[in-house]
N, C-alpha and C positions, 0 to 999 in steps of 0.2 A: 254420791249422787242421792239426793232425797228420793224418795219413789213419788211424792206431790207433785214435785217439778217436773219431774220425767211424764207423769199422767195429764199436769197442765199444758206439756208441748203436746202429747199429743193429740189432747181433744183442742188445741189450738189449730190442728190441720183439717180433723174429722170429729163429728160428735160420733159417741161410741158407747157401750155397754160395760161393765165390768170383764164380762167376758172377752170383750173385742181387744179390750186394754192388755189382759192378760196374753192373749194370743199373741197381741203384736210387742210386748214386751220378750217372748219368749223366742220370737222369729228375728228379731232385728239384735244383731250384735253391739251395735250402738248404744242400743238402750239399756246397757249392764246391769243389772241390780240382781242380790243375792237373795232377798228376802222371799216370804211365803207368801200364796195367793190371799190370805185375809188381810195380810195389809195394804193390800190393792183397795179392798171394801174398805177396811178401815180409812185409809187415807180418802177415798169417797166421800166418806160421812165427815171428814174433818173437813174437808174442801167446801161442801155445801152448806157446812156451819158457819164457815170462814167466808160466804158469799162470792167463793172463787168461782165456782162451777153451779149450775141448774141442772136438774131433771125431767126428765117428761115419760109418764108411763104411758108405752104403747102397748094398747091389746091386739092380741093376734089370735084369731079362730081355730085354728088347730095346734097353737102351742102358747104354754104360759106366758104372761105379759113380759115383758123386759122393760128394764130403765135404761134411758137414752140420756146421757149425762153431755153438757155443752159447755164451753169456757164463759165465763163471761166477762166486761169489759175489763172488770176489777180484777181478774184473773189474769186476763192480759197483761195488765199493768206489772202484777205480780212476777208475771213468766219474764217479760221484760228485765224487770230488775235483775233477775236473776241473770240473764243473759250476759246483761252488761257488768256481773261481778267479775273481779277478778279470777282467771281462769286457774283450773288446778294443774299442777304439771304430771307430767305421765306418771303411771303407776310402773316401777320398777322391781316389785319386791316379788320376788318366784320363789315358790317352797321349793321348784326341782335343784334352784341353787344353792340353798341351803344346805338339801339332800346329797349335792354334786360336791360341796365343800368336804365334805366330809369321805368321800368314795375312794379315796386312797387306800385304804383299808382291803380293797377287794383287789382280787387276782385282775389281772387283763382279761381275760374271758369274759370275767362277772361284768368286770367295768363296761366292756364294750357291748354284752348283751344290754345292760340296763342302759345305756346311750342308744342302741338300738331300738330297743323299745319305745326310749322317748320318740327318737327320730319318726316311726311308724305314726306316734300319736300325732303329731306334728303334723304330719302329711296328711293324716286323715281331716284334722281341721282346716288344714288349707282347701281341702279340695273341697269342704262345706261350705266355705266362706266365699269360696271363688263360685261355688254354683248360686249359693246368696245373692251375691254381686249380680251372676247374670240374669237370673230371675227380676230381680228388684221389687219383690213382693213389697218391702216396708220402706218406699222412697218417694216421698212428697216431692211435686214438680209443678206448684202453681205458679213459677217463675221460673227462667231458664236458669237465674242465680242459685235459686233453691235447689234447681235439679242437678246442676253442678256442684252443689256444696255437698249434698247426698251420695254423690259419685266417687269426692274424695274422701269421703268419711271412710265410706266401701273400702275404697283405696287402702285408706291407712290400716284397717286391721288386715286385709291380706296382704300388704306388704309386710306387717309385723311376724306374721305365720313364716312368710317365705325367710325373713331375717331371720328369724328363730334355726329353720329348718337348715339353711345355709350354716349359719354358726353351727350346728351341733354337728354338721357335716365335716367341717372343718376342723371341731375338737376330736373328732374320731380321727381324723386321717393324720392331725399330730400327734395325737395318744402313739399311735401304730410307727412314728416316725422317731417317738422317743424314748421309746418301752425299752425294757432292759433284757427284751430277748436275745441269746445268744445265736445267730446266723450264720456260726462258721460251720457248721458239718453243712451247708447248703452249696452245693456250686453251680455257680450261675454267672451270666457273664450282661453285659450292656450292649445291645445290637444298635448303632445306629445307621439308617438308609431311607432313602429317599427321603429327606430334611422329617424324617419319622424317629421314635425310638421306641424299643421293646427290651422288655429283660427276658432272657432263655434261662431257663433253669434244666440243668442237665442231670443232675442228680442228687439225694439228700441222704444222710444219713444221722439219726434214721430216718424211714421216709416218711412223708407230710401225713398225718392221719388226726391227731388231735385239733381240738380249736389252737392252743398256742404255737401249734406247726404251722395252721394257715393262716394264722394272724401273723408271724415271722415273716413269712413269704409277701403276703401284701405291703408289710412294714418295709420292705425293699422297695418296692412298686413305688409306693410314695415317697421315700426318701430321695428315687431318682424321677420321681415328676413323671412316672409310665403308667399309662393308662394301658399297654400293650401287655398280652403277657403269653410266652411260650414254655410249656410243661413238657416236658419229655416223660413216658412213662415211669420211668427212673425212679422220678422222686416221689411218686405214690406211692400210697403200700397196698398191698394185695384186696384192703377190705374195702377199698375205692371201688374196684371192679366187680365185687361181689353186693347186689343192690341190695339185699337183706339187710346190711350191716346197716345202711343210711348213710355212711361216711360222703359219698358219691355226691348226693341232693344236699348234705350240707354244706361241704366245701363250694361246690359250684353255686348257692344261694350266698355263701361267704362274698365270693367274687362279685357277682352278680350287684350285690348290697353296695359294695364299694366301686361300680361302675367300672371295673376293670375285663375286659376284652380277651379273651382267654381260647388258644389254639391248644390244645390235647392231639400230641404225636402218641399216636399208640397201634400196637401191630396187631397180635394173634389177641392179646386181651380185647379188641375193641369188636373181635369176630364170635364171641361166645358168647352164649346164655341171653341170660336178660339186658347186659350191658351192649348188646348189641344195638335193641330197641330203644334205647336211651339215648344210643348216640346218634341214632335214625332221628328220634326226634329232637335232639337238640340241634342238629343241622339243618334242620328249620328255622333256628332263631339267629338272634344276631350277637348272643352276648357269649357264648360258648358253642366251640364248634370241635369234634373229632377229625383228625387228620393221619394217612398213615405215612405221608411223608414230611418232610422238614420244608422242603420246598413248595408244597400246597397249602402248608400251615402259614407261612410266610406272607404268600401273595395275601391269604384272606386277612391278615393281621394289617399289613401297610395298604390293602388296595379297597378291603371288603370286600374280595371275589373268591 
């Protein structure tokens, strides 16, 4: 998209200074343009020479004078000519897809970390775009139809990020199901009760400790389409209960990232040292809790109580 045409569009809405135009471009995702600020002012000079805009110097007592630009009738005609031209297809070329195309050289842990970071960035951008839509700072509404057009423009941008977020989550889950990690050393069962399903891990050899271990465990949940998980303490390494190692925080975060609601059954381990404090803190949440009995753990998983 030519910056000159974008400027004409904005000036058709409201007269503005070069600085105003710069701010509008920065704040509006619909006015996408990757050039530098100097090009805005160069374009304004060109538009003036072509008779598509005019400017008026506005003097201010306590501030420097500023130039207010206004679109001309000729500029309106040029803008309409462009709006009526053949629309461009959506831009589908994404640098991340090229990066991802050669990601088979990564280990399962490295690939999951890459996708996790991308998911976080997309989530942040989605939140930003949703906030922009809510605030509607750059949304001309001179008629109900124009207001609706801009509302749908914002929705298109938000929907794109929602789709990207859904896609990367689907990709991560699919990789877990199809990865080649050996899970034969894990003793688990699929439990179906009250029209719900959860995975119960009874033991693991070796105990779960590394990224590869936890990804293998999550892979089984994904394969069974289970979002509920019961873990016996024998599944986890001793390092899990030693908070200084960071293993507990890492494993709990992984399970949370994959939205797997987890109940840990632990006896004396949960009543010692700093882990007792962690268990008390986690038991106030809704994603990971520690119980002393399988009955209580199952009740919470199935009923949320």
